[in-house]
N, CA, C and O atoms as a printed pandas DataFrame, in Angstrom:
     atom_number atom_name residue_name chain_id  residue_number  x_coord  y_coord  z_coord
0              1         N          UNK        A               1  101.810   79.107   84.995
1              2        CA          UNK        A               1  100.521   78.644   85.455
2              3         C          UNK        A               1   99.689   79.862   85.859
3              4         O          UNK        A               1  100.203   80.802   86.464
4              5         N          UNK        A               2   98.412   79.835   85.520
5              6        CA          UNK        A               2   97.489   80.903   85.871
6              7         C          UNK        A               2   96.519   80.403   86.929
7              8         O          UNK        A               2   96.244   79.208   87.033
8              9         N          UNK        A               3   96.011   81.344   87.708
9             10        CA          UNK        A               3   94.992   81.017   88.702
10            11         C          UNK        A               3   93.996   82.164   88.746
11            12         O          UNK        A               3   94.373   83.333   88.680
12            13         N          UNK        A               4   92.730   81.819   88.856
13            14        CA          UNK        A               4   91.692   82.826   89.052
14            15         C          UNK        A               4   91.306   82.784   90.520
15            16         O          UNK        A               4   90.851   81.760   91.028
16            17         N          UNK        A               5   91.496   83.917   91.196
17            18        CA          UNK        A               5   91.239   83.996   92.633
18            19         C          UNK        A               5   90.104   84.970   92.892
19            20         O          UNK        A               5   89.795   85.827   92.064
20            21         N          UNK        A               6   89.496   84.823   94.047
21            22        CA          UNK        A               6   88.498   85.783   94.490
22            23         C          UNK        A               6   88.996   86.386   95.789
23            24         O          UNK        A               6   89.284   85.669   96.747
24            25         N          UNK        A               7   89.096   87.710   95.817
25            26        CA          UNK        A               7   89.509   88.421   97.019
26            27         C          UNK        A               7   88.813   89.762   97.053
27            28         O          UNK        A               7   88.748   90.464   96.044
28            29         N          UNK        A               8   88.302   90.110   98.193
29            30        CA          UNK        A               8   87.637   91.394   98.413
30            31         C          UNK        A               8   86.490   91.632   97.436
31            32         O          UNK        A               8   86.259   92.762   97.006
32            33         N          UNK        A               9   85.775   90.568   97.088
33            34        CA          UNK        A               9   84.627   90.701   96.209
34            35         C          UNK        A               9   84.964   90.825   94.739
35            36         O          UNK        A               9   84.077   91.100   93.930
36            37         N          UNK        A              10   86.227   90.628   94.368
37            38        CA          UNK        A              10   86.652   90.719   92.978
38            39         C          UNK        A              10   87.260   89.397   92.543
39            40         O          UNK        A              10   87.875   88.693   93.344
40            41         N          UNK        A              11   87.084   89.064   91.264
41            42        CA          UNK        A              11   87.721   87.885   90.697
42            43         C          UNK        A              11   88.838   88.349   89.778
43            44         O          UNK        A              11   88.616   89.175   88.892
44            45         N          UNK        A              12   90.044   87.816   89.987
45            46        CA          UNK        A              12   91.225   88.269   89.262
46            47         C          UNK        A              12   91.995   87.054   88.779
47            48         O          UNK        A              12   92.188   86.100   89.533
48            49         N          UNK        A              13   92.439   87.079   87.520
49            50        CA          UNK        A              13   93.307   86.029   86.994
50            51         C          UNK        A              13   94.746   86.495   87.127
51            52         O          UNK        A              13   95.100   87.566   86.635
52            53         N          UNK        A              14   95.587   85.694   87.792
53            54        CA          UNK        A              14   96.958   86.103   88.101
54            55         C          UNK        A              14   97.954   85.031   87.679
55            56         O          UNK        A              14   97.609   83.861   87.513
56            57         N          UNK        A              15   99.182   85.458   87.515
57            58        CA          UNK        A              15  100.336   84.582   87.306
58            59         C          UNK        A              15  101.385   84.931   88.357
59            60         O          UNK        A              15  101.310   85.989   88.983
60            61         N          UNK        A              16  102.347   84.061   88.551
61            62        CA          UNK        A              16  103.438   84.356   89.478
62            63         C          UNK        A              16  104.222   85.556   88.948
63            64         O          UNK        A              16  104.568   85.605   87.768
64            65         N          UNK        A              17  104.498   86.515   89.816
65            66        CA          UNK        A              17  105.231   87.707   89.436
66            67         C          UNK        A              17  104.358   88.918   89.139
67            68         O          UNK        A              17  104.878   90.022   88.978
68            69         N          UNK        A              18  103.039   88.736   89.063
69            70        CA          UNK        A              18  102.137   89.862   88.812
70            71         C          UNK        A              18  102.108   90.805   90.009
71            72         O          UNK        A              18  102.231   90.370   91.155
72            73         N          UNK        A              19  101.947   92.090   89.739
73            74        CA          UNK        A              19  101.823   93.102   90.780
74            75         C          UNK        A              19  100.430   93.704   90.673
75            76         O          UNK        A              19  100.032   94.178   89.609
76            77         N          UNK        A              20   99.685   93.683   91.783
77            78        CA          UNK        A              20   98.301   94.148   91.814
78            79         C          UNK        A              20   98.130   95.250   92.840
79            80         O          UNK        A              20   98.831   95.279   93.852
80            81         N          UNK        A              21   97.199   96.157   92.583
81            82        CA          UNK        A              21   96.808   97.165   93.552
82            83         C          UNK        A              21   95.366   96.868   93.952
83            84         O          UNK        A              21   94.456   96.949   93.127
84            85         N          UNK        A              22   95.165   96.524   95.222
85            86        CA          UNK        A              22   93.856   96.143   95.745
86            87         C          UNK        A              22   93.539   96.980   96.972
87            88         O          UNK        A              22   94.382   97.735   97.454
88            89         N          UNK        A              23   92.320   96.842   97.475
89            90        CA          UNK        A              23   91.972   97.500   98.724
90            91         C          UNK        A              23   92.882   96.990   99.831
91            92         O          UNK        A              23   93.384   95.868   99.759
92            93         N          UNK        A              24   93.092   97.797  100.840
93            94        CA          UNK        A              24   94.033   97.482  101.918
94            95         C          UNK        A              24   93.647   96.201  102.637
95            96         O          UNK        A              24   92.491   95.999  103.010
96            97         N          UNK        A              25   94.650   95.332  102.823
97            98        CA          UNK        A              25   94.468   94.155  103.666
98            99         C          UNK        A              25   94.690   94.603  105.104
99           100         O          UNK        A              25   95.782   95.064  105.436
100          101         N          UNK        A              26   93.680   94.479  105.969
101          102        CA          UNK        A              26   93.821   94.996  107.333
102          103         C          UNK        A              26   94.880   94.239  108.118
103          104         O          UNK        A              26   95.011   93.020  108.007
104          105         N          UNK        A              27   95.623   94.981  108.904
105          106        CA          UNK        A              27   96.622   94.381  109.780
106          107         C          UNK        A              27   97.895   93.927  109.088
107          108         O          UNK        A              27   98.645   93.129  109.651
108          109         N          UNK        A              28   98.161   94.417  107.875
109          110        CA          UNK        A              28   99.384   94.036  107.176
110          111         C          UNK        A              28  100.309   95.234  107.021
111          112         O          UNK        A              28   99.871   96.383  106.982
112          113         N          UNK        A              29  101.582   94.936  106.935
113          114        CA          UNK        A              29  102.606   95.951  106.691
114          115         C          UNK        A              29  103.427   95.525  105.483
115          116         O          UNK        A              29  103.298   94.399  105.005
116          117         N          UNK        A              30  104.266   96.421  104.994
117          118        CA          UNK        A              30  105.133   96.100  103.860
118          119         C          UNK        A              30  106.033   94.926  104.229
119          120         O          UNK        A              30  106.637   94.913  105.301
120          121         N          UNK        A              31  106.120   93.941  103.341
121          122        CA          UNK        A              31  106.944   92.759  103.577
122          123         C          UNK        A              31  106.177   91.565  104.125
123          124         O          UNK        A              31  106.709   90.455  104.144
124          125         N          UNK        A              32  104.949   91.763  104.567
125          126        CA          UNK        A              32  104.149   90.655  105.092
126          127         C          UNK        A              32  103.686   89.747  103.955
127          128         O          UNK        A              32  103.554   90.184  102.812
128          129         N          UNK        A              33  103.443   88.487  104.283
129          130        CA          UNK        A              33  102.942   87.513  103.310
130          131         C          UNK        A              33  101.449   87.302  103.530
131          132         O          UNK        A              33  100.990   87.131  104.660
132          133         N          UNK        A              34  100.697   87.318  102.426
133          134        CA          UNK        A              34   99.252   87.107  102.466
134          135         C          UNK        A              34   98.955   85.833  101.690
135          136         O          UNK        A              34   99.462   85.654  100.583
136          137         N          UNK        A              35   98.144   84.948  102.252
137          138        CA          UNK        A              35   97.742   83.724  101.568
138          139         C          UNK        A              35   96.296   83.865  101.102
139          140         O          UNK        A              35   95.387   84.082  101.903
140          141         N          UNK        A              36   96.102   83.737   99.795
141          142        CA          UNK        A              36   94.773   83.835   99.203
142          143         C          UNK        A              36   94.335   82.416   98.860
143          144         O          UNK        A              36   94.851   81.812   97.920
144          145         N          UNK        A              37   93.383   81.885   99.625
145          146        CA          UNK        A              37   93.015   80.481   99.459
146          147         C          UNK        A              37   91.683   80.272   98.745
147          148         O          UNK        A              37   91.214   79.138   98.653
148          149         N          UNK        A              38   91.075   81.318   98.248
149          150        CA          UNK        A              38   89.819   81.170   97.505
150          151         C          UNK        A              38   90.159   81.133   96.011
151          152         O          UNK        A              38   89.991   82.129   95.307
152          153         N          UNK        A              39   90.637   79.977   95.533
153          154        CA          UNK        A              39   91.046   79.787   94.141
154          155         C          UNK        A              39   89.880   79.169   93.374
155          156         O          UNK        A              39   89.404   78.088   93.720
156          157         N          UNK        A              40   89.427   79.863   92.331
157          158        CA          UNK        A              40   88.264   79.410   91.568
158          159         C          UNK        A              40   88.646   78.526   90.387
159          160         O          UNK        A              40   87.920   77.591   90.050
160          161         N          UNK        A              41   89.788   78.820   89.753
161          162        CA          UNK        A              41   90.254   78.037   88.603
162          163         C          UNK        A              41   91.776   78.029   88.629
163          164         O          UNK        A              41   92.410   78.930   89.178
164          165         N          UNK        A              42   92.355   76.978   88.018
165          166        CA          UNK        A              42   93.795   76.794   88.127
166          167         C          UNK        A              42   94.320   76.067   86.904
167          168         O          UNK        A              42   93.656   75.167   86.388
168          169         N          UNK        A              43   95.505   76.442   86.430
169          170        CA          UNK        A              43   96.171   75.722   85.354
170          171         C          UNK        A              43   96.126   76.433   84.025
171          172         O          UNK        A              43   95.636   77.556   83.908
172          173         N          UNK        A              44   96.662   75.733   83.000
173          174        CA          UNK        A              44   96.694   76.250   81.637
174          175         C          UNK        A              44   96.556   75.094   80.668
175          176         O          UNK        A              44   97.019   73.988   80.947
176          177         N          UNK        A              45   95.933   75.336   79.551
177          178        CA          UNK        A              45   95.831   74.329   78.502
178          179         C          UNK        A              45   95.065   73.097   78.939
179          180         O          UNK        A              45   93.950   73.200   79.450
180          181         N          UNK        A              46   95.663   71.924   78.736
181          182        CA          UNK        A              46   94.995   70.662   79.057
182          183         C          UNK        A              46   94.890   70.425   80.563
183          184         O          UNK        A              46   94.055   69.635   81.003
184          185         N          UNK        A              47   95.724   71.097   81.358
185          186        CA          UNK        A              47   95.716   70.924   82.812
186          187         C          UNK        A              47   94.754   71.872   83.518
187          188         O          UNK        A              47   94.727   71.919   84.748
188          189         N          UNK        A              48   93.970   72.621   82.766
189          190        CA          UNK        A              48   93.070   73.614   83.359
190          191         C          UNK        A              48   91.922   72.922   84.081
191          192         O          UNK        A              48   91.328   71.982   83.554
192          193         N          UNK        A              49   91.606   73.394   85.302
193          194        CA          UNK        A              49   90.491   72.815   86.044
194          195         C          UNK        A              49   89.737   73.901   86.808
195          196         O          UNK        A              49   90.308   74.907   87.229
196          197         N          UNK        A              50   88.445   73.664   86.970
197          198        CA          UNK        A              50   87.560   74.567   87.677
198          199         C          UNK        A              50   87.250   74.016   89.049
199          200         O          UNK        A              50   87.302   72.806   89.271
200          201         N          UNK        A              51   86.927   74.909   89.972
201          202        CA          UNK        A              51   86.455   74.491   91.278
202          203         C          UNK        A              51   84.946   74.550   91.318
203          204         O          UNK        A              51   84.318   75.111   90.420
204          205         N          UNK        A              52   84.362   73.978   92.346
205          206        CA          UNK        A              52   82.915   74.000   92.472
206          207         C          UNK        A              52   82.545   74.336   93.918
207          208         O          UNK        A              52   82.198   73.399   94.637
208          209         N          UNK        A              53   82.581   75.542   94.405
209          210        CA          UNK        A              53   82.950   76.773   93.718
210          211         C          UNK        A              53   84.444   77.067   93.757
211          212         O          UNK        A              53   84.913   77.912   92.994
212          213         N          UNK        A              54   85.207   76.401   94.619
213          214        CA          UNK        A              54   86.651   76.636   94.632
214          215         C          UNK        A              54   87.411   75.321   94.704
215          216         O          UNK        A              54   86.841   74.273   95.009
216          217         N          UNK        A              55   88.702   75.393   94.420
217          218        CA          UNK        A              55   89.546   74.200   94.417
218          219         C          UNK        A              55   90.115   73.995   95.817
219          220         O          UNK        A              55   90.789   74.872   96.357
220          221         N          UNK        A              56   89.838   72.831   96.397
221          222        CA          UNK        A              56   90.324   72.535   97.745
222          223         C          UNK        A              56   91.836   72.315   97.725
223          224         O          UNK        A              56   92.364   71.642   96.841
224          225         N          UNK        A              57   92.517   72.887   98.703
225          226        CA          UNK        A              57   93.955   72.703   98.840
226          227         C          UNK        A              57   94.797   73.651   98.007
227          228         O          UNK        A              57   96.014   73.694   98.182
228          229         N          UNK        A              58   94.193   74.406   97.112
229          230        CA          UNK        A              58   94.950   75.345   96.283
230          231         C          UNK        A              58   95.014   76.701   96.974
231          232         O          UNK        A              58   94.068   77.110   97.648
232          233         N          UNK        A              59   96.134   77.393   96.801
233          234        CA          UNK        A              59   96.285   78.719   97.389
234          235         C          UNK        A              59   97.269   79.528   96.565
235          236         O          UNK        A              59   98.020   78.990   95.751
236          237         N          UNK        A              60   97.247   80.824   96.793
237          238        CA          UNK        A              60   98.169   81.745   96.126
238          239         C          UNK        A              60   98.877   82.536   97.211
239          240         O          UNK        A              60   98.227   83.121   98.077
240          241         N          UNK        A              61  100.210   82.560   97.174
241          242        CA          UNK        A              61  100.996   83.310   98.145
242          243         C          UNK        A              61  101.383   84.650   97.536
243          244         O          UNK        A              61  101.860   84.715   96.403
244          245         N          UNK        A              62  101.171   85.718   98.301
245          246        CA          UNK        A              62  101.483   87.058   97.833
246          247         C          UNK        A              62  102.210   87.824   98.927
247          248         O          UNK        A              62  102.011   87.568  100.114
248          249         N          UNK        A              63  103.056   88.769   98.518
249          250        CA          UNK        A              63  103.792   89.615   99.440
250          251         C          UNK        A              63  103.303   91.048   99.296
251          252         O          UNK        A              63  103.136   91.541   98.180
252          253         N          UNK        A              64  103.073   91.718  100.426
253          254        CA          UNK        A              64  102.650   93.116  100.408
254          255         C          UNK        A              64  103.891   93.975  100.168
255          256         O          UNK        A              64  104.810   93.990  100.987
256          257         N          UNK        A              65  103.911   94.690   99.040
257          258        CA          UNK        A              65  105.038   95.556   98.723
258          259         C          UNK        A              65  104.938   96.885   99.452
259          260         O          UNK        A              65  105.928   97.379   99.992
260          261         N          UNK        A              66  103.730   97.469   99.469
261          262        CA          UNK        A              66  103.527   98.730  100.181
262          263         C          UNK        A              66  102.053   98.940  100.453
263          264         O          UNK        A              66  101.186   98.408   99.759
264          265         N          UNK        A              67  101.793   99.723  101.474
265          266        CA          UNK        A              67  100.443  100.195  101.763
266          267         C          UNK        A              67  100.439  101.688  101.489
267          268         O          UNK        A              67  101.306  102.416  101.972
268          269         N          UNK        A              68   99.471  102.140  100.722
269          270        CA          UNK        A              68   99.424  103.563  100.384
270          271         C          UNK        A              68   97.980  103.995  100.260
271          272         O          UNK        A              68   97.058  103.206  100.467
272          273         N          UNK        A              69   97.797  105.252   99.920
273          274        CA          UNK        A              69   96.466  105.798   99.739
274          275         C          UNK        A              69   96.303  106.200   98.280
275          276         O          UNK        A              69   97.245  106.675   97.645
276          277         N          UNK        A              70   95.105  106.005   97.761
277          278        CA          UNK        A              70   94.823  106.336   96.376
278          279         C          UNK        A              70   94.637  107.830   96.174
279          280         O          UNK        A              70   94.796  108.617   97.107
280          281         N          UNK        A              71   94.302  108.213   94.958
281          282        CA          UNK        A              71   94.052  109.608   94.637
282          283         C          UNK        A              71   92.790  110.097   95.331
283          284         O          UNK        A              71   91.892  109.315   95.641
284          285         N          UNK        A              72   92.737  111.403   95.571
285          286        CA          UNK        A              72   91.585  111.980   96.240
286          287         C          UNK        A              72   90.421  112.116   95.264
287          288         O          UNK        A              72   90.589  112.551   94.125
288          289         N          UNK        A              73   89.251  111.738   95.733
289          290        CA          UNK        A              73   88.022  111.875   94.966
290          291         C          UNK        A              73   87.163  112.909   95.682
291          292         O          UNK        A              73   86.926  112.798   96.885
292          293         N          UNK        A              74   86.697  113.912   94.946
293          294        CA          UNK        A              74   85.867  114.959   95.524
294          295         C          UNK        A              74   84.405  114.664   95.200
295          296         O          UNK        A              74   84.039  114.458   94.043
296          297         N          UNK        A              75   83.578  114.647   96.245
297          298        CA          UNK        A              75   82.145  114.433   96.094
298          299         C          UNK        A              75   81.470  115.763   96.410
299          300         O          UNK        A              75   81.580  116.265   97.529
300          301         N          UNK        A              76   80.773  116.334   95.432
301          302        CA          UNK        A              76   80.123  117.629   95.607
302          303         C          UNK        A              76   78.639  117.490   95.321
303          304         O          UNK        A              76   78.243  117.049   94.242
304          305         N          UNK        A              77   77.821  117.870   96.295
305          306        CA          UNK        A              77   76.367  117.815   96.145
306          307         C          UNK        A              77   75.827  119.232   96.183
307          308         O          UNK        A              77   76.278  120.047   96.988
308          309         N          UNK        A              78   74.864  119.533   95.322
309          310        CA          UNK        A              78   74.286  120.864   95.286
310          311         C          UNK        A              78   72.850  120.791   94.813
311          312         O          UNK        A              78   72.513  120.026   93.910
312          313         N          UNK        A              79   72.016  121.594   95.435
313          314        CA          UNK        A              79   70.637  121.766   94.976
314          315         C          UNK        A              79   70.477  123.235   94.619
315          316         O          UNK        A              79   70.599  124.112   95.473
316          317         N          UNK        A              80   70.209  123.484   93.377
317          318        CA          UNK        A              80   70.157  124.873   92.922
318          319         C          UNK        A              80   69.012  125.645   93.586
319          320         O          UNK        A              80   67.935  125.106   93.840
320          321         N          UNK        A              81   69.274  126.880   93.848
321          322        CA          UNK        A              81   68.331  127.840   94.435
322          323         C          UNK        A              81   67.851  127.460   95.832
323          324         O          UNK        A              81   66.855  128.015   96.296
324          325         N          UNK        A              82   68.501  126.560   96.504
325          326        CA          UNK        A              82   68.091  126.153   97.850
326          327         C          UNK        A              82   69.153  126.481   98.905
327          328         O          UNK        A              82   68.899  126.330  100.100
328          329         N          UNK        A              83   70.314  126.918   98.487
329          330        CA          UNK        A              83   71.387  127.215   99.433
330          331         C          UNK        A              83   72.048  125.972   99.995
331          332         O          UNK        A              83   72.683  126.026  101.048
332          333         N          UNK        A              84   71.906  124.851   99.300
333          334        CA          UNK        A              84   72.457  123.582   99.780
334          335         C          UNK        A              84   73.669  123.203   98.937
335          336         O          UNK        A              84   73.557  123.008   97.727
336          337         N          UNK        A              85   74.813  123.101   99.577
337          338        CA          UNK        A              85   76.027  122.635   98.904
338          339         C          UNK        A              85   76.886  121.902   99.929
339          340         O          UNK        A              85   77.131  122.417  101.020
340          341         N          UNK        A              86   77.339  120.711   99.580
341          342        CA          UNK        A              86   78.201  119.902  100.455
342          343         C          UNK        A              86   79.386  119.403   99.654
343          344         O          UNK        A              86   79.228  118.895   98.544
344          345         N          UNK        A              87   80.563  119.548  100.213
345          346        CA          UNK        A              87   81.781  119.082   99.555
346          347         C          UNK        A              87   82.500  118.138  100.501
347          348         O          UNK        A              87   82.810  118.492  101.638
348          349         N          UNK        A              88   82.763  116.927  100.013
349          350        CA          UNK        A              88   83.485  115.926  100.800
350          351         C          UNK        A              88   84.549  115.290   99.939
351          352         O          UNK        A              88   84.432  115.249   98.714
352          353         N          UNK        A              89   85.580  114.799  100.579
353          354        CA          UNK        A              89   86.644  114.115   99.859
354          355         C          UNK        A              89   86.835  112.702  100.394
355          356         O          UNK        A              89   86.431  112.390  101.514
356          357         N          UNK        A              90   87.453  111.857   99.587
357          358        CA          UNK        A              90   87.706  110.473   99.987
358          359         C          UNK        A              90   89.016  110.007   99.360
359          360         O          UNK        A              90   89.287  110.277   98.190
360          361         N          UNK        A              91   89.826  109.304  100.151
361          362        CA          UNK        A              91   91.031  108.647   99.647
362          363         C          UNK        A              91   90.987  107.195  100.086
363          364         O          UNK        A              91   90.924  106.903  101.280
364          365         N          UNK        A              92   91.018  106.285   99.122
365          366        CA          UNK        A              92   90.924  104.857   99.411
366          367         C          UNK        A              92   92.267  104.334   99.916
367          368         O          UNK        A              92   93.322  104.695   99.395
368          369         N          UNK        A              93   92.212  103.479  100.936
369          370        CA          UNK        A              93   93.400  102.804  101.453
370          371         C          UNK        A              93   93.712  101.617  100.537
371          372         O          UNK        A              93   92.834  100.792  100.283
372          373         N          UNK        A              94   94.943  101.519  100.040
373          374        CA          UNK        A              94   95.313  100.499   99.064
374          375         C          UNK        A              94   96.516   99.689   99.531
375          376         O          UNK        A              94   97.341  100.172  100.308
376          377         N          UNK        A              95   96.607   98.450   99.047
377          378        CA          UNK        A              95   97.786   97.603   99.227
378          379         C          UNK        A              95   98.297   97.210   97.849
379          380         O          UNK        A              95   97.517   96.813   96.984
380          381         N          UNK        A              96   99.592   97.317   97.646
381          382        CA          UNK        A              96  100.230   96.846   96.421
382          383         C          UNK        A              96  100.863   95.507   96.758
383          384         O          UNK        A              96  101.732   95.422   97.626
384          385         N          UNK        A              97  100.417   94.441   96.054
385          386        CA          UNK        A              97  100.905   93.100   96.362
386          387         C          UNK        A              97  101.569   92.483   95.129
387          388         O          UNK        A              97  101.250   92.828   93.991
388          389         N          UNK        A              98  102.488   91.572   95.385
389          390        CA          UNK        A              98  103.161   90.823   94.317
390          391         C          UNK        A              98  102.859   89.352   94.520
391          392         O          UNK        A              98  103.050   88.821   95.614
392          393         N          UNK        A              99  102.384   88.685   93.465
393          394        CA          UNK        A              99  102.076   87.257   93.517
394          395         C          UNK        A              99  103.396   86.492   93.479
395          396         O          UNK        A              99  104.146   86.579   92.506
396          397         N          UNK        A             100  103.670   85.752   94.532
397          398        CA          UNK        A             100  104.940   85.018   94.626
398          399         C          UNK        A             100  104.831   83.603   94.061
399          400         O          UNK        A             100  105.680   83.180   93.276
400          401         N          UNK        A             101  103.791   82.874   94.456
401          402        CA          UNK        A             101  103.683   81.474   94.044
402          403         C          UNK        A             101  102.231   81.036   93.997
403          404         O          UNK        A             101  101.386   81.530   94.744
404          405         N          UNK        A             102  101.959   80.089   93.092
405          406        CA          UNK        A             102  100.635   79.473   92.995
406          407         C          UNK        A             102  100.798   78.024   93.428
407          408         O          UNK        A             102  101.491   77.250   92.768
408          409         N          UNK        A             103  100.163   77.655   94.535
409          410        CA          UNK        A             103  100.304   76.319   95.092
410          411         C          UNK        A             103   99.073   75.494   94.731
411          412         O          UNK        A             103   97.947   75.843   95.086
412          413         N          UNK        A             104   99.309   74.392   94.018
413          414        CA          UNK        A             104   98.165   73.576   93.578
414          415         C          UNK        A             104   97.848   72.560   94.602
415          416         O          UNK        A             104   96.918   71.773   94.424
């Protein structure tokens, strides 16, 4: 069974057993369970149904496998002949989650 969920401003189609890397879920640690209840579409084939905008009572259970940081991104700004140069770095906080079950 497939489900299209919305989390953190993104829409993702998932199946049970999928592993996703998303922005960090605040207040979670490795092994915690996260319930994603904003399900937009659910099912496969003839049993497929859409929500308006979401399906009431449907949810997706996921387990946080690890919290980590992404690769470093360097932001460099420069204005030629003005003596202006700024260098900054950024590392995004990420959560790796595994979809355990889709509850209809």
